[in-house]
C-alpha positions in Angstrom: 19.4 -12.3 -17.2 16.6 -10.6 -15.7 15.8 -11.6 -11.9 12.9 -13.3 -11.5 10.3 -11.7 -8.5 8.0 -13.9 -7.0 5.1 -13.2 -4.5 4.2 -15.0 -1.4 2.2 -14.3 1.7 4.2 -12.5 4.4 5.8 -14.7 6.6 6.9 -14.5 11.0 10.4 -13.7 9.4 9.4 -11.2 7.4 8.5 -8.8 10.1 11.1 -6.6 10.3 11.7 -6.1 7.1 8.1 -5.2 6.5 8.1 -2.7 9.3 11.3 -0.6 7.5 9.2 -0.7 4.6 5.8 0.7 7.0 8.2 3.4 7.7 10.0 4.1 4.2 6.2 4.5 2.9 4.9 6.1 5.7 7.8 8.4 6.8 10.8 8.6 4.4 8.9 8.6 1.1 6.3 10.4 2.4 8.9 13.3 2.9 9.3 13.3 -0.4 6.4 13.5 -2.2 4.4 15.7 0.5 5.3 19.3 1.0 6.7 20.9 4.3 3.9 23.3 4.7 1.4 20.0 4.2 3.0 18.0 6.4 1.7 19.2 9.6 -1.7 18.3 8.1 -1.0 14.7 7.7 0.9 14.1 10.8 0.4 11.8 13.9 1.4 12.2 17.3 4.0 8.9 18.6 4.2 7.7 15.0 6.6 4.9 15.7 4.6 3.6 17.7 1.6 3.9 15.1 3.0 2.5 12.2 3.6 -0.5 14.6 0.4 -0.5 15.8 -1.0 -0.7 12.1 1.3 -3.0 10.6 0.6 -5.5 13.6 -2.8 -5.1 13.1 -2.7 -6.1 9.4 -0.9 -8.9 10.0 -3.3 -10.4 13.0 -6.7 -9.5 10.5 -7.9 -12.3 8.7 -9.6 -10.3 6.5 -5.4 -8.7 5.2 -3.5 -9.9 2.5 0.4 -9.2 3.2 2.3 -9.9 0.7 5.5 -9.7 -0.4 7.8 -9.6 -3.2 10.7 -11.5 -3.0 14.2 -11.4 -5.5 16.9 -13.7 -5.6 15.5 -14.2 -2.1 15.9 -10.8 -0.9 12.3 -9.2 -0.3 12.1 -6.2 -2.8 8.3 -4.6 -2.3 4.6 -5.5 0.0 1.4 -5.0 -0.3 -1.4 -5.2 2.0 -5.2 -4.6 1.8 -8.5 -6.3 2.8 -11.6 -7.2 1.8 -14.9 -5.2 3.3 -18.3 -5.1 2.3 -20.1 -1.9 2.4 -23.9 -2.8 2.0 -25.4 0.1 0.4 -23.1 0.1 -2.3 -23.9 -1.4 -5.6 -20.5 -2.7 -6.2 -20.4 -3.9 -2.1 -17.6 -5.8 -2.1 -14.3 -4.0 -2.4 -10.6 -4.8 -1.8 -8.7 -1.5 -0.1 -5.1 -1.5 -0.8 -3.9 0.2 2.6 -0.1 -0.4 1.7 2.1 -1.2 -1.6 5.6 -0.5 -1.5 8.3 -1.4 -3.8 12.4 -0.3 -2.7 13.4 2.5 -4.8 16.1 0.2 -6.3 13.8 -2.2 -7.1 11.4 0.0 -9.0 10.3 -0.7 -12.6 11.6 -4.7 -12.7 7.6 -5.8 -12.1 7.7 -6.3 -8.3 4.6 -3.8 -7.9 2.2 -4.9 -10.6 2.7 -8.4 -9.9 1.9 -7.6 -6.5 -1.3 -5.7 -7.2 -2.2 -8.9 -9.3 -1.8 -11.3 -6.7 -3.7 -9.2 -4.3 -7.0 -8.3 -7.0 -6.5 -12.6 -7.5 -6.8 -12.9 -3.7 -9.5 -10.2 -3.6 -11.7 -11.6 -6.2 -11.5 -14.9 -4.5 -13.5 -13.3 -1.8 -16.3 -11.9 -4.0 -14.8 -8.2 -4.2 -16.4 -6.4 -7.2 -13.6 -3.5 -6.9 -10.3 -2.7 -6.1 -9.6 1.0 -4.1 -5.9 2.5 -3.3 -5.0 6.0 -2.5 -1.7 7.8 -2.1 -1.0 11.2 -1.7 -1.8 13.9 -4.5 1.9 14.9 -5.3 3.1 11.6 -5.6 3.2 11.8 -9.3 5.2 8.1 -9.6 2.3 6.6 -7.9 -0.2 8.0 -9.5 1.3 6.5 -13.0 1.5 3.2 -11.5 -2.0 3.5 -10.8 -2.9 4.7 -14.0 -0.8 2.3 -15.7 -2.5 -0.5 -14.0 -5.8 0.0 -14.9 -6.8 2.3 -11.8 -9.6 5.8 -12.5 -9.2 8.5 -10.3 -12.4 8.7 -8.3 -12.4 11.3 -5.4 -9.5 13.7 -4.3 -9.7 14.9 -1.0 -9.0 18.9 0.1 -7.6 19.5 4.0 -7.3 23.2 5.2 -5.6 24.3 8.4 -7.8 26.6 10.4 -6.2 29.8 11.6 -6.7 31.2 15.1 
């Protein structure tokens, strides 16, 4: 029997598991998919504090959605994002995914797509006309997932260290 996956709003009791996932995404997973030579181009000082502050800001922001996927009572992934408005654009109301992570042992079971569908429904209810997400250029798994879920690659960012 395939375990059922449910998506729900993150609760205060999820804070520690969310912080673990947040670290896994922005440190552990990042180090797997970004080359060592490129790490200095994206590094922060006091990364632990930045990750804590980032998660706390998402949890406090009323325009944010932080959702978790749960299987058999265990949180296996999360997605976080917020609705934004950029009045100069034709499609001015955007849902921006900031974090999207499923534990490696739970990938491929549908948690990621369920999380995306639920946050997309919330963005639609908030009047958003488009949803956007980003990943590291070398994260082939995430790129395949985005493609499979109907995203289109629109912009590629380049970064170069200035020698001297």
